[in-house]
C-alpha positions in Angstrom: 16.2 -63.1 5.6 12.9 -64.7 4.3 14.7 -68.0 3.9 16.1 -67.8 7.5 12.7 -67.0 8.9 11.1 -69.9 7.1 14.0 -72.2 8.4 13.4 -71.0 11.9 9.6 -71.6 11.7 10.1 -75.1 10.3 12.7 -76.0 12.9 10.5 -74.7 15.7 7.6 -76.8 14.5 9.8 -79.9 14.2 11.3 -79.7 17.7 9.6 -81.8 20.3 10.2 -79.3 23.1 7.7 -79.5 26.0 6.5 -76.1 27.2 5.3 -77.1 30.7 7.1 -77.6 34.0 9.8 -80.1 33.6 10.8 -78.9 30.1 13.6 -81.2 29.0 15.2 -79.4 26.0 15.5 -75.7 25.5 16.8 -74.3 22.2 18.1 -70.9 21.2 19.1 -69.7 17.7 21.4 -67.0 16.4 20.0 -66.5 12.9 22.6 -64.3 11.3 25.2 -67.1 11.3 22.8 -70.1 11.6 24.1 -71.1 15.0 22.1 -73.0 17.7 22.5 -73.7 21.4 20.6 -76.6 22.9 20.3 -77.2 26.7 19.3 -80.8 27.2 18.3 -81.4 30.8 17.5 -85.1 30.1 21.2 -85.9 30.1 22.6 -82.6 31.6 24.3 -81.6 28.3 24.8 -78.3 26.4 25.5 -78.3 22.6 26.4 -75.5 20.3 26.8 -75.5 16.5 25.0 -75.4 13.2 21.6 -76.8 12.5 22.9 -80.4 12.5 23.0 -80.4 16.3 19.1 -80.2 16.3 19.0 -83.7 14.8 22.0 -85.2 16.6 21.5 -87.8 19.3 21.7 -86.2 22.8 25.3 -85.7 24.0 27.0 -86.7 20.7 27.9 -83.3 19.3 31.5 -82.2 18.9 31.0 -78.8 20.6 29.3 -79.1 24.0 29.7 -80.0 27.6 28.0 -80.8 30.8 25.3 -78.4 32.2 26.6 -77.4 35.6 23.8 -75.8 37.6 24.7 -74.0 40.8 23.7 -75.5 44.0 21.9 -72.5 45.5 18.4 -72.8 46.9 17.7 -69.1 46.3 18.9 -68.8 42.6 18.6 -70.5 39.2 22.1 -70.4 37.7 24.8 -72.0 35.6 28.4 -72.3 36.8 29.8 -73.3 33.4 29.3 -72.2 29.7 26.6 -69.6 30.2 27.3 -67.7 33.4 24.0 -66.2 34.4 21.7 -66.3 37.5 18.2 -65.1 38.5 16.6 -65.2 41.9 13.9 -67.9 42.4 11.7 -65.4 44.3 11.6 -61.7 45.1 12.2 -58.8 42.7 15.7 -57.4 43.4 17.4 -55.0 41.0 20.9 -56.5 41.8 22.1 -59.8 43.3 25.3 -61.9 43.8 25.6 -65.6 43.7 28.8 -67.7 43.7 31.3 -65.5 41.8 28.6 -63.7 39.7 27.3 -60.2 40.2 24.1 -59.5 38.3 21.8 -56.5 37.9 18.8 -55.3 36.0 19.9 -52.9 33.3 16.6 -51.4 32.2 12.9 -51.4 33.3 11.5 -52.5 36.5 12.8 -55.3 38.7 12.2 -59.0 37.8 8.6 -60.0 37.9 6.2 -62.4 36.3 5.0 -60.4 33.4 7.8 -57.8 32.8 10.6 -58.5 30.4 13.9 -57.0 31.7 17.4 -56.8 30.4 20.0 -58.2 32.9 23.8 -58.4 33.0 25.7 -61.0 35.0 29.5 -60.6 35.3 31.8 -63.3 36.5 35.0 -61.7 37.5 37.5 -61.4 34.6 35.8 -64.3 32.7 33.3 -62.1 31.1 29.6 -61.1 31.1 26.3 -62.4 29.8 23.5 -59.9 28.9 20.1 -61.4 28.7 16.3 -60.7 28.5 14.3 -62.4 31.2 10.8 -62.7 32.5 9.6 -65.2 35.1 6.8 -66.4 32.8 9.0 -67.1 29.7 12.4 -67.4 31.3 15.5 -66.3 29.4 14.2 -65.1 26.1 17.6 -64.0 24.5 21.2 -63.7 25.5 24.6 -62.7 24.3 28.0 -63.3 25.8 30.3 -60.3 26.3 34.0 -61.1 26.5 37.1 -60.8 24.4 37.0 -64.4 23.0 33.2 -64.8 23.0 31.0 -65.3 19.9 29.1 -62.0 19.9 25.9 -63.0 18.3 22.6 -62.8 20.2 20.8 -66.1 20.7 17.0 -66.0 20.8 14.6 -68.5 22.2 12.9 -70.8 19.7 11.3 -73.1 22.3 8.1 -71.9 23.9 9.7 -71.3 27.3 13.4 -70.6 28.1 15.9 -71.2 30.8 14.7 -70.6 34.4 11.0 -70.0 33.5 8.7 -70.3 36.5 6.6 -73.5 36.5 
């Protein structure tokens, strides 16, 4: 575990991930099995795999695909790969967008400084459970479906998906 923590700290310091508005690359790690997921908004590509994907040129990894953001003016969301959504404004406890139904599982509704656990379900495709705050964005997530990798991915960038500017 100490080796993994040291690896995570060194990887975090090596990544050139901007923390401000317009963040181009967001990275998550699942440390138990040394897996990473990289969301590269420069080229609209998602990559998943071992630590080698952190050094690979953008869009060249074997396991990945296009980032498909939903076209909804009221929500931040993905329509492929990682099915999750959060409202851009307001503080609801439940919402629906596209074919996804989402709700806050614990704590108060979504706000700037509160970290809440949310579950989004997309029909029979499965669910994603994630921790979210407006300030930091998606801090961790795990997919819940029969064929999904069950590990929990944790943010190693300063700010995550859908963080407020």
